[in-house]
Each structure stands twice: as structure tokens, then as C-alpha cells.
C-alpha positions in Angstrom: 11.3 25.0 -35.5 12.0 24.4 -31.8 11.2 21.2 -30.0 8.4 21.2 -27.4 9.6 21.3 -23.9 9.8 18.0 -22.1 7.4 17.5 -19.2 10.2 17.8 -16.7 11.3 21.2 -17.9 7.9 22.8 -18.1 7.1 25.1 -15.2 3.3 24.7 -15.6 3.2 21.0 -14.8 1.6 20.3 -11.5 2.8 17.3 -9.6 0.8 15.6 -6.8 1.7 17.0 -3.4 3.5 14.6 -1.1 1.7 14.4 2.3 3.7 16.2 5.0 3.5 13.2 7.3 5.8 11.1 5.0 8.9 13.1 6.0 8.6 11.7 9.6 7.8 8.1 8.5 10.0 5.4 10.1 9.7 3.3 7.0 11.3 5.8 4.6 13.6 3.9 2.2 12.3 0.5 3.2 10.0 -0.3 0.3 11.2 -3.9 0.4 9.1 -4.5 3.5 6.0 -2.7 2.4 5.5 -3.9 -1.2 5.7 -7.5 -2.4 8.2 -8.8 -4.8 6.8 -10.4 -8.0 5.5 -13.9 -7.3 5.9 -13.6 -3.6 4.7 -16.8 -1.8 2.1 -16.5 1.0 4.6 -17.5 3.7 7.1 -14.9 2.6 4.4 -12.3 2.5 3.4 -13.1 6.1 7.0 -12.7 7.3 7.5 -9.5 5.4 4.2 -8.0 6.7 5.1 -9.0 10.3 8.4 -7.1 9.9 6.6 -4.1 8.4 4.0 -4.1 11.2 6.8 -4.0 13.8 8.2 -0.8 12.2 4.7 0.7 12.0 4.2 0.1 15.7 7.1 2.5 16.4 6.1 5.1 13.8 4.9 8.5 14.9 2.8 8.9 11.7 1.1 5.5 11.6 -2.5 6.9 11.9 -2.2 9.5 9.1 -0.4 6.9 6.9 -3.2 4.4 7.5 -5.9 6.9 6.8 -4.1 8.0 3.6 -3.9 4.4 2.4 -7.6 3.9 3.1 -8.7 7.0 1.4 -6.5 6.6 -1.7 -7.0 2.8 -2.2 -3.2 2.2 -1.8 -1.5 -1.0 -2.7 0.9 -2.6 -0.2 1.3 -2.4 3.6 0.6 1.1 5.0 0.1 2.4 8.5 0.3 -1.1 10.1 -2.3 -2.5 7.8 -2.3 -4.9 4.8 -4.6 -4.8 1.8 -6.5 -7.6 3.4 -7.0 -5.7 6.6 -8.1 -2.6 4.8 -10.6 -4.7 2.9 -11.9 -6.2 6.1 -12.3 -2.7 7.5 -14.6 -1.9 4.6 -12.2 0.0 2.3 -11.7 -0.9 -1.3 -8.2 -1.7 -2.5 -7.4 -0.7 -6.1 -5.1 -3.6 -7.0 -5.2 -6.4 -4.3 -2.8 -9.3 -4.6 -5.0 -11.7 -2.8 -7.3 -12.0 0.1 -7.4 -14.9 2.6 -10.8 -16.6 2.8 -10.9 -18.1 6.3 -14.1 -20.0 5.5 -12.3 -22.0 2.8 -8.9 -22.0 4.5 -7.1 -20.8 1.4 -6.4 -17.7 -0.6 -8.9 -16.7 -3.2 -8.9 -14.3 -6.1 -8.9 -10.8 -4.8 -11.0 -9.4 -7.5 -13.9 -11.6 -6.5 -13.5 -10.6 -2.8 -13.4 -6.9 -3.6 -16.4 -7.2 -6.0 -18.5 -8.2 -2.9 -18.7 -11.9 -2.8 
């Protein structure tokens, strides 16, 4: 009896297409700036996102990157925009880390904010 082929060796497995704009992205290989480390403090997140935003400003594919993140509910910093900024623009974020509540002057649970409070 032969073993079933592994998913990586099967020719009929369809993988999601990588958007063509990603090849020209300035951020390629810099995931450290665009995705938080576990237990990242708010101040560290702000510094990291400022550095990411500076890269995004120079990027020739910022607009399609931002649109892709908005349409696909991406997590992290994409197209010069944080999860919080996508939320404020009216887009849902699949797994938000936290959103800043300016009225209360502190961070609040993201799930509550995304749910529509």
C-alpha cells in the first residue's frame, strides 16, 4: 500500500496568489517593523509604527498595499496604516491588538471597539 502524497508534493493543490504589487514593496523582508512582537508595549508599538510609516511614505506600492489590507482585514501595519487607522476609516480588522479610545485617554479592548461600541 502506498502512502498518500503530502500536500506539498501534490500538483492539484492551489495556493493563494501573491499580489503582484508585493514584489516592488520597499518593506520586503522587514516584518519586524510591520507586525508586533508578543506583549509589545504601547510606546514600543508607536515607535515601531512610526518607523514603518516612514518606509511606507517612500514605497511605490503604498496605495495597493493599503487597499489590500483593507479588503482582506489584515493584521499589522500595511500601506502606511495601522489596524487602528483602518478601523477609524470604517474597515473591520480580523484580529486587532487594541484600539486607542481618545475619549477615555487609554487603550481599550479591541473586540469591543470592532463590535461597534
